[in-house]
Every structure is written in structure tokens, then in C-alpha cells.
C-alpha positions in Angstrom: 92.0 83.4 106.3 95.0 85.6 106.6 95.3 87.9 103.7 98.8 89.1 104.0 99.7 85.8 102.2 103.3 84.5 102.5 102.9 81.7 100.2 104.3 77.9 100.9 106.5 77.1 97.7 106.1 73.3 98.1 103.1 70.7 97.7 103.9 69.4 101.4 103.8 72.7 102.8 100.2 73.5 100.9 99.0 70.0 102.7 100.2 71.4 105.9 98.5 74.8 105.6 95.0 72.8 104.5 95.9 70.9 107.8 95.9 74.1 109.8 93.0 75.3 107.8 90.8 72.6 109.1 92.1 73.0 112.3 90.9 76.5 112.8 87.6 75.4 111.4 87.2 72.8 114.0 87.8 75.4 116.6 85.4 78.0 115.3 82.9 75.5 115.7 83.7 74.7 119.1 84.5 78.0 120.2 82.7 80.9 118.4 84.8 83.8 119.4 87.6 82.0 117.7 86.5 83.2 114.3 87.9 86.7 115.1 91.7 84.8 115.8 94.2 85.6 112.6 95.7 82.4 111.4 99.2 82.7 111.4 101.0 81.9 107.8 104.1 81.3 107.7 106.6 80.8 104.7 108.1 82.7 101.8 107.3 86.2 100.3 105.3 86.6 97.5 107.8 87.0 94.5 107.6 86.1 90.8 107.0 82.4 91.1 105.4 80.9 88.1 106.1 83.9 85.6 106.9 82.1 82.2 110.9 82.6 81.2 110.8 86.0 79.4 108.5 87.8 81.4 109.2 90.6 83.9 107.1 92.4 86.1 108.6 96.1 86.6 107.7 97.7 90.3 108.4 101.1 91.7 108.5 101.8 95.6 108.5 105.2 97.4 106.8 107.6 95.3 105.5 109.6 93.9 108.4 111.7 93.1 109.4 114.6 90.6 109.2 112.5 87.6 106.8 109.8 88.4 104.5 111.2 85.9 106.9 111.4 83.5 107.7 107.6 83.8 104.2 106.8 83.8 103.7 108.1 80.3 106.8 106.9 79.1 105.8 103.5 80.1 102.5 103.8 78.6 103.7 104.8 75.6 105.5 101.5 75.5 102.4 99.5 76.3 104.0 98.8 79.8 101.7 98.5 82.9 103.8 98.6 86.0 103.0 98.6 89.6 103.4 101.4 91.6 104.1 100.7 95.8 103.5 104.4 96.5 104.5 105.9 100.2 101.7 107.7 101.7 103.2 110.9 102.7 104.8 111.4 98.8 101.1 110.8 97.6 100.2 113.8 99.8 102.9 115.7 98.4 101.9 114.8 94.8 97.8 114.2 94.9 97.2 114.5 91.4 99.5 111.6 90.3 97.5 108.9 91.2 94.8 109.7 88.9 97.2 109.7 85.9 98.8 106.2 87.2 95.7 104.6 87.1 94.6 106.4 83.9 97.7 104.9 82.1 96.9 101.4 83.5 99.2 101.0 86.1 98.3 99.5 89.4 98.6 101.7 92.8 99.7 99.4 95.6 100.9 100.1 99.3 104.1 100.8 100.4 102.7 102.1 104.0 102.9 106.0 104.8 106.6 106.5 105.7 110.0 104.5 105.0 110.0 103.1 108.7 110.5 99.7 109.0 106.8 98.2 110.4 108.7 96.5 113.2 109.9 99.5 114.6 106.7 101.4 114.3 104.6 101.9 117.4 101.7 101.5 115.0 102.0 99.7 111.8 98.4 99.5 111.1 98.2 103.3 111.4 101.0 103.6 108.5 99.1 101.3 106.0 95.7 102.5 106.6 96.8 106.2 106.2 98.2 105.2 102.9 95.0 103.0 102.1 92.7 105.9 102.8 94.9 107.8 100.0 94.8 105.2 97.2 91.8 103.0 97.6 89.7 104.9 95.1 92.2 104.3 92.5 92.4 100.6 93.2 90.0 98.4 90.7 88.7 94.8 91.2 89.7 94.9 95.0 93.6 93.9 93.8 95.1 95.9 96.8 98.9 94.7 97.2 101.0 95.5 99.9 104.7 95.9 100.1 106.7 96.2 103.5 109.3 99.2 103.6 112.5 97.6 103.5 110.9 93.9 102.9 110.8 94.0 106.7 108.1 91.5 107.1 107.2 88.6 109.4 103.9 86.9 110.8 104.0 89.2 114.0 103.3 92.1 111.6 101.1 90.3 109.4 98.7 89.3 112.3 98.6 93.2 113.6 97.6 94.2 110.0 94.8 91.6 109.6 93.6 91.9 113.1 93.4 95.6 112.3 90.7 95.0 109.7 93.3 95.4 106.7 92.4 92.0 105.6 91.7 93.1 101.8 95.6 93.4 101.1 97.7 90.8 99.7 101.3 90.8 100.4 104.1 91.2 101.4 105.1 91.3 97.7 108.8 91.1 97.4 111.1 90.9 94.2 113.5 88.8 92.3 115.5 91.4 90.7 117.2 94.8 91.9 117.5 94.1 95.2 121.3 93.9 95.9 124.2 95.7 94.1 126.8 93.1 93.4 130.1 94.1 92.1 133.0 92.1 90.4 136.5 92.5 90.6 137.1 94.6 87.4 134.3 96.9 89.2 131.4 96.2 86.6 128.0 94.8 88.1 126.8 91.3 87.9 123.6 92.9 89.8 122.1 96.1 90.7 120.0 98.1 93.5 119.1 101.6 91.8 119.0 103.2 95.2 122.6 101.5 96.2 124.0 102.4 92.6 123.5 106.4 93.1 124.7 105.9 96.6 128.0 104.7 95.1 127.9 107.3 92.4 127.5 104.8 89.6 126.6 106.0 86.2 123.2 105.2 84.5 125.1 103.1 82.1 127.0 100.9 84.8 123.7 100.5 86.8 121.8 99.7 83.9 124.1 96.8 82.9 124.1 95.3 86.4 120.1 95.1 86.2 120.5 93.8 82.4 122.9 91.2 83.8 120.6 89.8 86.4 117.9 89.9 84.3 119.3 88.0 81.9 120.9 85.3 84.2 117.1 84.9 85.7 115.3 85.2 82.6 112.1 86.4 84.6 111.1 88.1 87.8 109.6 90.9 89.7 111.9 93.7 89.0 112.4 96.6 91.9 113.4 100.2 91.3 112.6 103.3 93.0 110.9 106.2 91.5 111.8 108.8 93.5 115.2 108.8 92.0 115.8 111.0 88.7 118.5 108.7 87.6 116.2 105.7 87.9 113.8 107.3 85.5 116.9 107.8 82.9 118.0 104.4 83.3 114.4 103.1 82.5 114.3 104.9 79.4 117.4 102.8 78.3 116.5 99.8 80.1 112.9 99.1 77.9 114.5 99.0 74.7 117.2 96.5 76.1 114.6 94.3 77.3 112.3 94.3 74.5 115.4 93.6 72.3 115.9 90.9 74.2 112.4 89.5 73.8 111.1 90.3 77.4 107.4 90.8 77.9 105.9 92.7 80.6 103.1 91.8 83.3 101.7 93.8 86.2 102.2 92.6 89.6 98.3 91.4 90.0 99.5 89.4 86.9 102.4 87.6 88.3 100.8 83.8 89.0 101.6 83.7 92.6 100.0 87.1 93.2 97.3 86.4 91.1 96.6 83.3 93.0 97.1 84.9 96.5 94.4 87.3 95.3 91.8 84.8 94.3 92.5 83.0 97.6 91.7 86.2 99.6 88.4 86.0 101.6 87.9 89.2 103.2 84.0 88.1 104.0 83.0 92.0 102.6 82.1 93.4 99.6 83.5 96.7 98.9 80.3 98.4 99.8 80.0 97.0 103.1 83.6 97.7 104.1 83.5 101.3 103.0 80.2 101.9 105.2 82.0 100.8 108.1 84.9 103.3 107.7 82.7 106.1 107.7 82.1 108.3 110.9 78.2 109.6 111.7 77.0 111.0 114.6 75.1 109.1 117.7 72.0 107.5 116.3 73.1 107.7 112.7 75.3 105.0 110.5 76.4 105.3 107.2 74.1 104.0 104.6 73.9 103.5 100.6 71.9 105.8 98.8 71.0 106.6 95.1 72.2 103.8 92.8 76.0 104.9 92.2 77.6 104.6 95.4 76.4 107.5 97.6 76.6 107.6 101.1 74.4 109.4 103.9 75.0 109.4 107.5 71.0 108.3 108.1 69.0 107.5 111.4 65.6 106.1 111.4 63.8 109.1 110.6 66.6 111.9 110.1 69.5 112.6 107.4 72.6 114.5 108.6 73.6 117.9 106.9 74.5 120.2 106.0 73.5 119.6 102.5 74.3 120.5 99.2 73.4 123.7 97.5 71.9 121.8 94.8 69.8 119.7 97.3 68.7 122.7 99.0 67.6 124.5 96.1 65.5 121.1 95.1 64.1 121.5 98.6 63.2 125.2 97.9 61.1 124.3 94.7 59.1 121.8 96.6 57.9 124.5 99.0 60.3 124.0 101.8 61.0 127.3 102.6 63.8 128.3 105.1 63.5 125.1 106.6 65.7 123.8 103.5 68.6 125.4 105.1 68.4 123.1 108.3 71.3 120.9 109.0 68.9 118.0 109.5 66.3 116.7 107.2 63.6 114.0 107.0 65.5 110.6 106.1 62.7 110.1 103.4 63.4 113.6 101.9 66.9 113.6 102.1 67.1 110.1 100.4 64.9 111.4 97.5 66.5 114.8 96.5 70.2 113.5 97.1 69.5 111.7 93.6 70.7 108.6 91.8 74.2 109.4 91.3 77.5 108.7 93.4 77.4 112.4 94.8 74.6 114.7 95.7 72.5 117.0 93.5 74.8 120.0 92.6 78.1 117.9 93.6 80.8 115.9 91.8 83.4 113.3 92.4 86.6 114.5 92.9 89.4 112.0 92.9 92.3 114.2 94.6 89.7 115.0 97.7 88.0 111.4 97.3 84.7 112.9 98.0 81.8 115.0 96.8 82.4 118.6 96.0 80.6 121.6 95.6 82.1 125.1 95.0 84.5 125.3 97.7 82.9 122.5 99.9 83.5 119.1 100.3 80.7 116.9 101.7 80.8 113.6 103.6 80.4 111.4 105.5 83.8 111.5 106.3 86.2 108.7 107.4 86.9 107.6 111.1 90.4 108.6 110.3 89.6 112.2 109.0 87.2 113.0 111.7 90.1 111.9 114.2 92.5 114.4 112.3 89.8 116.9 112.9 89.2 116.8 116.5 93.1 116.6 117.0 93.4 119.8 115.1 90.7 121.5 116.8 90.9 123.7 120.0 87.2 122.6 121.1 86.7 119.2 122.6 84.1 117.5 120.5 83.9 119.9 118.2 80.4 119.7 116.2 82.4 120.9 113.0 84.2 117.5 112.8 80.8 115.8 113.0 79.7 118.2 110.3 78.5 116.7 106.7 80.4 119.6 105.0 83.9 120.8 105.5 86.0 123.3 103.2 88.3 122.0 100.4 91.2 123.9 102.0 90.5 122.4 105.6 90.2 118.8 104.4 93.4 119.0 102.1 95.0 120.3 105.2 94.2 117.2 107.2 94.9 115.2 104.3 98.2 116.4 103.5 99.8 117.1 107.1 102.6 114.9 107.5 
């Protein structure tokens, strides 16, 4: 099923959707290859439909920015969980902030890699996938949300993303409040969009009044703001007490009924482990395989394991009498699995969320993703460099690959 849902708002439209789903099922029975086709679902973007009156969902686009951490902590201090639709290239500039956002209870979501409209991109799927690579370790319960840059969304883009294996995402998530700056004849604002406020050199107080006027008029909805603007953080600090004084309560985007329903309907047909295993790159004859009890992964063939291996594993190997053979880049499968241990990372290693992998000293251990290996090969002066297929890279090298714009 198309996971980039653009839900129908009416009962008749839902009946029409059911009809098309039934037709697709019949087509798949007649033609096995049809199961790989993408069902095009047209209709409205996801917004605040179903939110009770007096409820708003705060969303922030384009970050992280210089004051995103400050904003995250401020919202958390008020018991508010927001949604941050992050831009991949800015995540690379502020790699430590995502952990803090997650720790403060906020939802991290995908806003593509650059602000480029997806309809203008030569490879929309790559833009989304690059950001997914950076954020997925911070997204829990498979609540993967996507918002298209500039709200540029249509069935053609949805089909491209779905057919590119990004079916775990629900979107595009739109908004109800904060999309347009509307000036009255007296110069005050009946509605506001933060970026446009700052472009027009509005004061923080004037922009805030525009947001409050639209919020009070609608009484509920998803609110759009941008945490890359310093003035927006100043405005939010004034907005929260105002909203609370008016009796508003706050919901995270995945708690908005229309989005929550879409997440429940999503059917990507894969569990988290099997999807992640497909993303790893291994040498010919080897495949990414789950090891241990807490999500460890190794490149294994029928009889061998691909290294190099952590120093902790090598030390255990020496204790077992392996001698110099413990330094080999390939071990027997059974020995490697045994000495890897039961945890997410091999003996001697620990997981580092900033790198999305297991580190030991200055080393990061794989397997690495197809995207990371592709970047390694692109950066290498040696065609088919064996280093790129190695199970161990330096932390500095991986950082350079991750944070390249």
C-alpha cells in the first residue's frame, strides 16, 4: 500500500479507495509482478483533521539551527513535545542535537536533505534517503513522518518515493496554521508565517499576534514554524504562555488523529531488522546477518565472517589460543559470532548515536550502508577500493563522508 498517504477527507472517497485497493488485489492475483507496483492514492495532504478543539501540534522545519537546542529544552520545560522536520544538510552541521531532541521527547521527522523542491530534484528519493540515514536511529516505534519542502507534493513524487523503498514514511504532513502572512488594512496581521514575518521585518510581537489570531480563529491545528530563525525561538517563548492562558493543550504530530490513523494503516511488510539488514553493504558472497541478542549485525558467508574485528574480539581470540591468526581480516563464521557477544556492538565497542555505529577508540565498525560505501567509492582515487568494503573505518573518515554537503 502507498505509505505516503494523502488521505481522503470524505466517506465516499474512502469507499472509492477501498474499491481501488480491491482492484489492485485482484490484479496482483492475476499478475504476480503487479505486487511491486505502487498504488496511486490522490487527495488532501495530512493536516490537523480530527484534533479536538483547543489542541495544537507545534512543528518546526528546516533545522537544526543555532538555537534549536535552546528551543528543545524550553519546550520540554513546559511539558510540550513538538515535531522537528529536519533538513539533512543541517543535521550534518549540528550532529549532536538529534539525540537531545529525542531525549526531550520530541519527534524527529524527515524534511528532505536540502530545501530544493522535490519536483525540481533530479533524484527526490536520494534527498529523502540521505536524511533518513541521519535520523532513523532516533525515530522510535516506526513513526516515520515526512514533510515535503515548500509543501511541494503530488502523486508523482509519492510514487517515486514509494517505488524507491521508502514505504516506511507517512506524509506529506502539511499544516493548518502558520502558512501565510495576511496583513490587514491597519497593518496588523490576521495570520502569520514566521519566515515571511522576518522577510518583512515584522517585530516578534507583531508576528506573534498573527499566529495567535489565526490559532484563536481555527481553535485547533498543526502549527508551522522554522527553528533556523532566531526570532522564531524568541516568538515561541512568548507564544507558549499565551496559548496556555487561552486553554490550549499540545499534541505531537504522531498523536494527530489523521496522522495516527495513517501510521496505523501503513503496511511496509517488513520489520525493523529485516529492513535495516537490506541497507547494509557486504562483499560478494557475504550478507548482512543479525547476531547477538540486541541488534548486532555482521557480514557473514556460509563459513566466514568479514572483518577487521574489534580489538576486544581479537583479545578474546588470543585468550582462546588463536595467536597471530586473530589479526586476520576474516575469521570462521562460528568463531566470529561467538566472540561478537550478545550486545548491539562487538566486545570492546559501544554504540555512538552521532555516528550511527559501534565505536572503539578512533574506529567505527560496520557493516556500512550502501549509501556510505557509495560515498566512500566516490571519494576514493582507487576504483573498487577494498577499504570501502572493509568492516572498519576511522571515525574521522566516516564523519567526512556523513557530513559532506
